[in-house]
N, C-alpha and C positions, 0 to 999 in steps of 0.2 A: 413475307410472312401476313399482311394485310389478306392478301389474295386465299393465302391457307384459311384465315380465320372463317374468311366470308362464306369459300366454301366448303362443303360435306368433307371433314377432315376424314384422311386414311392413316394407318399404322404409321407408315411415314412420317405423315404431319403431327403426327402427336407427338413424336419423338423429336423432331424439332422446334417445337411448340418448348416443350419440357426439357430442352440443353436450352433456348434461346431465354427458360424464366430463370435458370439456374445463374445462364451469364449476366443478369442487368438486376437480380434480386439485394443488388446493396448500391448500383448506380441510378436505376430508374426503380424504387420499390412500389411507388402506385402502379405502375404494369404492371407490374410483377403480381401482384394481388389479382388484378382483373386478371392476368392469367391461371392465377388458384382456382379461382372462381369458377371460371369458364372450363377449367380440364377437370375441374372438381363434381362438374355436373355429370361430364362424358366417362364416369369411372366403368362404367359397365361395358366403353365399348375399347378398354385399356388392355393392352395383354400384361399378362403377371408381371414381369419387371418393369413395365411401364409404372402399372398400379403402384410398385415398391418403389419406384423414381418419386414418383407425384406425393408420395406420404412424406418420402423424407424433406422433400421441399416444404410441405405441408409442418413436418417436424420445426425446420429450419424458419418460417415464418410466424408459427407462435412463441419460439423464443427470441428471433427479432422483435418482438412488441412488448417483451419482459414477460411472459408468461413461460417461466422457466420448470415448472410442476407440473403442466400439461406436457410441456415438449418433451422433457426426459424419459415418460417411460414410450411413448411412441418414437426416439430414435432407439431405445435397448430393442424392440421390434421391429425396425428395420435390421439391427445386428444380427438378432437371431434370426429372421426366416428370408431373408434376403440373400439367392444362391450369384449374386455379384461382389465379387469379392472385393473392388474396387467403390461399388458402394457403401460396405460394410464397410471399409478405411474411412471413408467421407463421413460418415455416419458416426462411428466411432470419436474422431475429431471435433464433430462439432459436439457429442456427447462431452468431451474436454473440457468446452468453454460452457456448456448449462451447469456442469460438476463445480465447478469454478467459482459460477455468478451465483451459484445454492449452497458456496460454503460446503460442499464437499473436498476439501483442499489435497486430502493424502489417497480418495478416490481417484481426484483429476491429474495428480503427477503421475499417480502409478501408472493409468491407463497412457497418457503422452509418453511415459518410461517406454512402455510395449508398440507403441504405436510408431516411435523414434527406431528400436528397433526393427520394427518391420519394415522402416522407408527404403532398404535397398531395392526390396523385390518389388516396389510399387514402380510402374511406369508410369502411369497416368500422370501427367504433367498437374493439372489443375489441384488432385486428391494430392501432389506434394508439397504444392505452392499452398495449400489450404494446413497442410497440417504443419510445415514449419512458420506460418502465421502464427496457430495457434502455441507451438511451442513458446516461440518469441517473446509471444504477450503473456503467456502465462509465466518464464519465467522472470519478466521485468517487474508483474506483479507478485514476484516472492525476493523481489531484491535483487536477482542475479542478474543484471544486466548485462556483464560479459559476456554470457550466454545467450539472454535474450538477443545480444546487438550478433553474434557470432550466427543464430538463427537466419536473422535478418539477413545479414550479408549472403547466404547463402540461397534466398529467396534471391535476389537480385544477381547473383552468378548465375540462376538455374535458370532464370524466367525473366532478364533483363528488357526485355520489348513489353511482356504481358503483364498478370497481374503483378509478377514479380518486385516490374518496375517501382508499380502507385503502392502497392502494399507493404513491398519491403523497406521500401525511403519511412516512410511512416512511421516504422517498427523501428528506424535506425534513429528518427529523430528523438521517437518515445525514449528510447535506449538512453540517448545521449544526454536529455534533458532531465530526468528522472536523475541520473546518479549524478548529476552539477556539474557534467564536464562541459559543458557550453561557456564560453566566452561571450558568443553572438549566435540567433541563429539565423541571422540571416540568408544565407546559399542556401544552408541545408536545407533550411524551413522552405525556401521559395522554388529550391528546384524539385523538391516533394510534393509540392503544392501545384507547379502544373503535369508533370508525370501523370496527376491522378487525373485533375480536370483534363487530362486528354483524355484516358480511360474512362471518362463520366463517372469515377469515384468520387460523389461529392461527400459522402459520409466518411470516410477518408483524409478527405480534403479540408475539412472543419474538424476532425477531430488535431490535425496538424495546424489548425489556427490556433485553438483551441491553447495548444500548447506556449505556441508564439504570445497567445494574450496572456497566460500566466507569466510566462518571462520578462514580457515585459513590465508587467505590473511589480513584479520583485525588485525590475531593477529601476522603480520611479517613472515608469513611464505611463500611468494609467490610461491621462489621455489618447496617446498610441490603442492601447487595448482597447478601448472605446470604441475606437474608429473602425478597428477591424471586427469587432464582435459584432457591431448596430451592420456595418455592411453586410454580412453575412447570417443576419440572425433570421431570416425569410426562408432563406435554404436549407436551414437548418429545421426549421419549422416543417415545411415543405416535405422535409428526410423521415420525421414522423421516428427517428432513433432519442427514445426515452433520455439516455444517460445522457448523450448528448445534449438533448435540449438543458436538462437541469446543470450540464457541466457551461454553458453560455450564459444560462444564470447566474447560480453562482460566482461567476468570475465579473460579470457586469456591476454584479451589486456588489462585490470586493475594489472593484474599479469606480464607480459612484462616489464611493463613498471615501475613498481616499480625496478624488477630487470637492469634495464634500459636498455634492447631492446627495443628500438624507431620503428624502422622499423617492426618486429613483432605484435608490439603496434598497430600501426596503422590498418596497415594488418587486425587482429582479429575486432578492434575496425569499420573501416568499413564493414567489411561478419557482424556487429552485426546490424548494422543500416540498410543493402541491406536485411538481412534476418530476420528482424522482421516483425511483422504481420500488417497487413494496417491498416491505421489511429486508432492503440491502441499505447496507451504512457507506457513504462515498466521504472521497475528503470535501466532495462539493455540498454534500449534506451537511456534514459539521461548521464548515465556513460559513455558510448562508443562518447556520440558526447561533453560531458567533457572534457575529452581525445586526439580526436581529435583537439580540439580547445587550449589544452596545448601543443599538438607535432607541431602542426601549427606553434603555436606563441615562439615555442623553433627555430626553424628553420627558424624562419625569415620570414615565409609567412606571411604576419597579413591581407593580405584581405581574406583569405582563413578562418584565424584565427577569425576575425572580422564575416566570414559567419557559420561558427562551432558554434561560441558563440550565434550568435540567433539561431538558431535550438537547441542548449541547454538549451536557456533560454525558449523556445517555448517548450519544449517535460519537461525541469521540471517544468514550470507552469500547463502544461496540468494532469503528473503525481501529481501534487500535488493536482491539480484540484479534480483529480483522486480518489485519499484516501481518500481526505475529504469526495467528495460527498458518497463514500462505506458511511465512520463511520455516515455522516448526514443522508440517507439513511438507516441507522439499528436504529438508534435512534426516526428515521421518524415514523419506521412500528412499532418499540416495544409501541412508545407511539400511534399510530393508533389501534394496538391490547389491550391496556392498554383501552383503550376509548371507545372500541366496548363490552371488559368483564364490566367498568364501565356502556353503555349503557343497558346489557342486567340484571347487576344487578339492577338499576333501574328497568327497565321494570317490573323484578320480585317482587323490593319491591312496585311497582305503584297495579298490580296484588295483593299482598298481604292486600294491604292497600282497596281495592276496598273491596276484601275480609272483612276486618276488619271496614268495614264504613255500609256493610249489617248486617253483625252481631250486630253492635254499635246501628244500627236502632231500635233493636228490645228492647233495655235495657232503663233505664233510665239517665235522663240527667244529673247525676252526672261522669255517665262511657262515656257519649259523651265527658266528657271536658279531657276526660286521652287520648281518639283516637286524640283531636285537638292537645296534648302534642306530642303526638308518632309521627303524620303527620308533626310538627315542625322540630320535631329529623331527622325525615326521609332527607326530603328538604331542613335541613340545612346540612347535610354528602353527600348529591347528591353536595350541592354549595362548600364546602368544597373539595370534590374530584375536581370537577369540575376547582377549582382555584389551586389545584396540577399540576392537568394536564396542564395546562396554565403555570403556573412559570416554570413547568421543559422543553417544548418547547421554551422558551426563555432562559431557560440557557443553553439548547444546542447549540442554535443558536450564543449565545455569549461562548461558547467553542469550536467552528468551527472558530472562527476568531480568538483565544491568544494558545499560546505556552502553553501547559500543566503544563512545570515545570515553569518556569520562571513569565506564566501571563501576559508578555507584546504579541503585536503580533507576527503570526507568516509569515514566510516569504510571502504566497499566500497575509494574506491582508495586510502585510509591500507595496510587490510594489503595490497592486492599491490605498493606500492612500499616497504612493509616487507619483505617476502618478499622481492622481487630486492635489495636494498642485504643483506639476511642472508645469500643464498646468493654475493655477492656476498664477504661478507665472509669466508666462509667458506671460500672457492676462495682468498683473499689471507690467510688464517690472520689479519684485523686483529680488534681490539677492539671492542667497541658495547653499547651497554644499551641500556634502553626504561625510560622513565618515563611512567609514567598520572596524572592530572590531575583533580582533583575538586573543583570550588567546593564550599567546607560554605556547609551552611542555606541553599541556594538557593532550596529550593521555598519560603522564608519571603521571599524577597524577592516572587517573583510572585504571591506569596498577598497577601504586602502593599502591594506596590506596583503590580503589575498586570506582568501580560506584557511592552510594551512599555519597561519600563524594564528587566526581565530582559533583554532583548534588547541593548540599550546596555551594561550590564552585562558577559554575555559577549563584545563586543565588544571593552569594554574591557580584558576580562582575557588576549582574543588577544592585544590589540595588546601589552601588557606581557609576554609571552610573544617576541612577534619579534623585540623589543628585546635578548634575550639567545640567540638562534638563529643558528647557520650558514646558510649556503647548504646543504652537503650534509645537514642535521638535516632529516626527518623530522615534518613539525607538522600534525595530524587531527582532528576532532572526529570521537568513537566516536558520541554520540550526549548529548544533554540538555545536562547540564554537565561530562560527562566528557571529555575530551581525551588524546591520546595522541603520545610523540617520540619516535620512533626516534634517537639519537645515537651513529652511525659512530665507528671512531675514538676512544674515549673510555671509558677506566677505570673503575671505579666509584667513586675518589675523587671526579676530576674530575667524573664525570653527576651525585654529590650535590650538589656546592660549583655548578655550573648550577641544578640542581635548585632550592636554596636560594637562588641570583641571583632565577630566575623567580619563588619564591614570595615574598619581598620586592616584587618588582616589580609581582606581580597585589595586596597588600593597599598597597601606597601607591598603585596606579593608580585603584582604582575605590572609594576610600573618601574622594576630595576632597570638598567643598559647591559641588557645579559647578551646571547646569542639568539633566545628564546623570544622574550618580547623586547627586543629593544627601541628602548625611549617610549614605551606607548601607556601613555598616562588608563589605567581602569580606572571607576569605582563602580557601584551597585547602591541600587534603592533597595528601601527593604518595607515589607507590609508583614504587620502583627495584628493575630488575631488570638483571643482566648476561648475559654469553654464559659466561662463568667458571665460574657457577655454574649457568646455566640451558639453558646450550647457545644451537645455533642457528635453533630451531624455535621461530617465533612466535607458534607454540601455548604453548607453556613459560611463553615471559617473560612473555606475559600473565599463567598462574596466577600466578606469582611475583610480579609486580608489583603486582596484584589483593591478593593477601598482603600486602605493604608498604602498600598504600593502607588497606586494612582497619585495620594494625594503628595509622597515623597516626590512623583516625578514632575507633579506639575510645579512643586514647591519649589524645585531647584536641581534635583536628584544628592545622590550621595548622602543619602540623610535615611533613618527610620522612622517608620510613622505607625501609630496605630489612629485607626480613624471609628466613630461610631456615627452615628446617623446622623444626633446632633452634636455632639461634641468632641471633636477630633484634638487628640492629644499627639503633640509631635515632637520627636530627639533629633535632635540638628548637631552634628559632630560631638555626640556624647551631651549635649544641653538638652534636655524636653522644655517644653512650650505648650501653651492650650492657645488653642487658639474657637473662637466662635463657631 
């Protein structure tokens, strides 16, 4: 390659340079950029096909740096103008990735569906592996982890010693980690990292390490996560992929916070915010803002804490909207594909009916009766299919607003409904209160009895809450074991009494010796806020209710608390107390 660069390049040299640049674009990105710069200066000496190949690689490189708005029209131009079917296919696959990152999820799922239909006609190994990899990643993002794992396994089957070995194993780890099916990451992650290092695919190796570090953090091994992330931090900086750098920073911030290193946690959380992809909401960005809020609050800078809390709420809402949009886009495109298939089947049936009609015209009257019966059956089947498709669409719209485990409002819908109710209360000058609930020591239940028992405990707790709620109350799951209730037309004293009733109901409902939760004592801590103190803004109500919840946790859990800046008031097992 050095000889080719030094000499006056021929057409074959340019082809080799382009292919070499394509092969190292993730494994040695700095050299890839140098080759792009050199080839960009030789554009007039390239053949039309080589120029199109170069334009594709340039578009890919722009997208790699996070400038998806510029990369997307360049890829569309390659798809429109290239005469190479394989290059058009690869550009389409890269475009799917850009559309997904740019939040055009419905277009992304529609495009990948078309590419997967075309895949049997594609013989180029690299193009096939690229498409399978993008499909696996896209379906993982939409929460379809079984589909993501299926395409990752297909990559390994088709290319067990090439790109499929590294990228397929990476996507296997991602699918299993995101679906929560890992009890340990040791064997799978080590094999995947070794495969990627062998191929010099350091980007994917570090993406796997990021998943391993998060797994360690979630299981109380923050020190091990710090050691792993710091050991590979310089390599991540060298790779220059903004999203990965932000992910590493956010995980380091969380790990240092867990270990009590507040200064380092703040440093890396700010780095995660500053280094994130512009206009993109990610889980890492949300976690970084949440940490900065907790740090400033702990250090007593309430103005900064409030500012970070607002940014956290916006980022969290954006991230949850993004997750819901992906899931809804997947279901929408799936229904569209089914509807299109049904339309094709309907047209085929209509053609069959026309053929049958021509035949039946020549037969006797008794045969025409059979034709009418068959026609009615076909029309009934079409009507039935149409009804089922419509019913499925309505069901998916409902699922987008409900928590999949408990059936109550999810966080996004809870926030929307709560803000509408508070606006109504403001206009009509009515009272309202917000109650935050957090199950005590719930992680111990999951770790000791498993997630299946933990899920049943959550359901029992929700059922206990619902027994004490009115039809006008707004009840939602905010995340994990945390719940929120908006109580319209309810004074603070009434809210405290209602919260105490729910507290007793949870402790009673989830501590029995039955098959669902055998001998598991569960309690909950409560924080209460009222518009009389916090105003009608949901954000401020959440902050004050969260302060009350924090006070309940700090004072021993299994209690109801309402906390103001200077005069907290606490209710313990039904008895209210005042503390300075």
